[in-house]
N, C-alpha and C positions, 0 to 999 in steps of 0.2 A: 377637278379636285387637285389641291396643292398639298405638298408634303412639308411638314414643319416639325419642330420639337419643343417640348417644355423646357424652359431655361433653368429650372431648379437643379438639374443634374450637374450644373457648373456654378455652384454657389459663390465661389471665390473670384469669379471673373465678372468684369463690368458688362453691361449690356452692349457697349461699343465693341468690346473684345469678342463677345459671343456672336454679335451680328457679323463681324468680319469673318470669323471662322465658318459660321453657318453658310454664308454666301459662297465661300471658297469650296465648301464641301457639297454644294449643289442644292442645299435646302432653300425653300421659297418663303417660309413663314416661321414666326416665333410665337409661341404661347408664353407670355411673359409673366414670370413669378413676381408676386406683389405681397408676400407676407410682411407683416411688421418686422422691423429689424430688432430682434430680441436675442441675438447671439446664435450659437450653433443649435439648430434643430434639424433632425434628419429629414431629407426630401423636401426642404423648403429653401427659399432664397428671397432676397429683396433686390430685384432688378428694376423695380419701379416703386417709388415711395408714394403710395396712393393718398395717404393722409395729408400730405403737403403738396400734392400735385397741382401745378398751375398751367395757365395758357402757355407761358414761356417754356415750361417743361414739355408740354405737348408738341410745340413747334420743334424742339430739339429732337425728341424721339422720332417724330414723323420724318424729319429730314435725315436722321441717322439711318433709319431702316430703308427709306427710299434710296439713299445713296448706295446701299448694298443690294438693291433689287429685292428687298424683303417686304412682307406685310406682317402686321400683328394680327394673329388669328383670335386671340382672346387674352384677357387678364386672369391670372390664376391665383386664387386664395382659398385653398382647401383646408377648412378648419371646422370645429364643432359649433354649429349655430344653435345647438340645444345643450350647451355645456351646463352641467349641474350647478356650477357656481354662478349665481345671478350676475355678478360683476363681470366675470369672464365672458359669459354669454352676451351681455350688452356690448362688451368691447369687440367681440367677433362680429356681431350684427352691425355695429358702427363701421367696422373696417370693410365689410361687404358694401355698405353704402358708399364709402369713400372710393372703393374700386369702381363702382357704377359711375360715379362722377368723373373719375379719371378716364374711363372708357368713353364716356360721352365727349370729353374734350378731345380725345384721340380719334373719334369716329370709328371706334372698335365696337362691333355688334354684340359681343358676349362677355360675361364675367362668370367664371367657374368657381363653384364652392361645393360644400357638402351640406346635406340636411343635418347630420350628426345624430346624437342621442344622449339622453340622460340615462346612464346604466342602472339607476336605482328605480326606474319606472318601466312599466310594460310598454310593449310596442304601441298598443292602442293609445295609451296615455301620451306617449311621445308624438304620435301623429296629430293628436288634438293640439298639443303645444306648438308643433311646427306650423299648423294652420294659422295660429295667431302670430307667431314670430315672423313668418315669411310674408304675410299679407302686406305690411308696409314696405318691405323690400321689393316685392313684385310691383307694387304701385309706383315706387320711386324709379325702378328700372324702366317701366313702361313710359313714364313721363320723360325720361332721358333717351328713349329710343334704343334701349339696351335689353337683351334677353339674359336672364339668370339661368345658367346651365348647371346641372347637378351631375357629378361623376358617380357612376354606380360602383365605386370602390366599397368593399365590405367594411374596412377599418375595424377588423376583429381585435386589434391590439388596444382599442379604446375601451373594451369591455373586460372586466376582471375574469370572466370565464371564456373569453374568446368568441362570444356571440357577436353578431353584427353590430357595429358601432356607428354605422351610417345607414339610415333607413332609406336606401335607394338601390338595393341589391337585386331586385327582381322585377319582371314586367308588371306584376301586380302593383308594386309600389311606384313604378313609373307612371302608371295610369292615375294613381292617386296624386302624384306630383303634378302631372299635366293639368289636373282639375284645379290646381292652385295657381296656374299661370307660369309654372316652371318648365324648363326644357331639359333635355338629357345630353350630357357630354359622354358619349358612348365609349366604353373601354371593354373589349371582349375578354381580356385576361381574367377578370374577376368572375365572370360567368362560368368559366371552365371548371374551376375548383368547386363552385357551388352546384355543379351537376346540371347546368343549363347550357343548351346548345346556342352559342352566340349568334350563329347565322340564322337559325329559326327564330330566335328571340328578337333580332333587330328588324326583321322585314316589316312587321306591322306598324313600326313607329318611326320610320325614317323621316317623315314630315315633321317630327318633333325633335329632330337631332340636327342642330345647326353647326355642331362641332363634334369631332370624334378623336379619340386618342388611340395610339397604337402601342400596345404593350403585349408581350407574349408570356407564357407560363409553362414551366416544366413540371410534370406530375410524376411522383414516384409511387406507383401502385403498391409495392411491397410495404412501404412505410405507412401508407394509408391503412393497410390491413392491420398494422400494429397499433396505430394511434386512433383510428377512426376519423370521421369527417371533421370533428371539431379540433383535432390535433393533439399535441402533447398535453398531458394533464399532470403527471407526477413531478416532472422536472422541466419547468419552462420559465427560466429566469428572464428570458426575453419574450415579452407578450406577443411580439410579431412573429416568433419562430413557431409556426404551426407544425413543422417537422416533416411534412410529406409533399410539399410543393414549393417552388420558388419562381420569382419573376425572371423573365429573360427578355432580351431585345427581340423584335420581330425576326422570325426566321430560325430561331433556336429553341422553339417550344412547340406547343400543341396546336396553336391556332392555324387554321387553313386560310392564309391571307389571300390567296387567289380567289377562293369562293366568297370570302367576306367582302373584299373590295368589289367583286362583281355584284354582290347583293346590294351594296351601297349605291353603285352606279345604276343598277336596275330600278332602285327605289327613288332615284332622282337626287341623291346627295351630291352637292357640288361645293362643299366647304373644304376645310383643312383637315387632313389626317395628321395628327400631332404625336410624334413619338414621345412617350413618357419613359425615360430610361431609369429603371430601378434594378437593373441586372447586377447581381452580386459578383458574377464572374468577370464581367466587363465594367467593374467599378473599382473604387479604392484610390485611384490616381486619375488625374485629368487626362493623361495619355490613354488610359484604358477606357475611360468614359467616351472619349472622342472615337476610339476604335469601335466601341459599341454602337455609337451613332452612325458610323460608316457602315457597319454590318446591317443596321436597320434600313439605311438608305438603299443599300444594294439589294435588299429583299423587296422593298416596297416600290421604289421608283419605276421598275419595269412594269408594274401593274397599273400605273396611273397614266391616263391619257394625257399627252403633252398639250 
């Protein structure tokens, strides 16, 4: 198992700059952000331009990472593949396809994205639409030797009432995803606030997890008592501010990383554990982000077999 991180936490740095720092900090892999370059969007970055990616670009990136002793664990483009606007949905689906093509050129085995959701429709209606939307993407990925992996992030901020905006948040939905030929990019943090034990949840599905993310979560039980599971209702100008929990870097939250890593090893997982840094305490400046990544490294590296 190798330790890496998702590059979107350093959106203003080039891939070359990130690779140099990652190597010096002891990291072994990068999950490379490949959102379209549409200006400032939270938790996104464009470190790989998938829509214009060529063989020459692939040679440059491969040489760059190898020169720093790094591998690319996955290409990351987490967006709403069931967007209610037909033109936006088509654009997202097309960009997933471009990421698959870029991954094939690079010899990278996975591309990460979301199922998403149309918030105007029921869960069941969305599942039927997803089966249609993802069929050609799964087929294209298979032809290119790439696996499409879905992160189990709830994306509650995509729904006007804070309900799940990405239909991949539970083992029940994972089994449905697997039936479509999709795989799981496992992130334990989201399960904790959903009331799901991440260690018990992951054990039956490790053979469908080619890539995993490492993010922690801090829960404030007294605030949950006030707001309830769905979070703030009366005053919530920020749709992402549930009010009773927040993301943390590994080691500063509720996840038992020793037991979780042990469960992954026991199940035969030998991929990359990729830190997804969205910690508001260790965020805001590049120096603080790097410190957060160092905290994550010091937590996780001793748990991984060299």
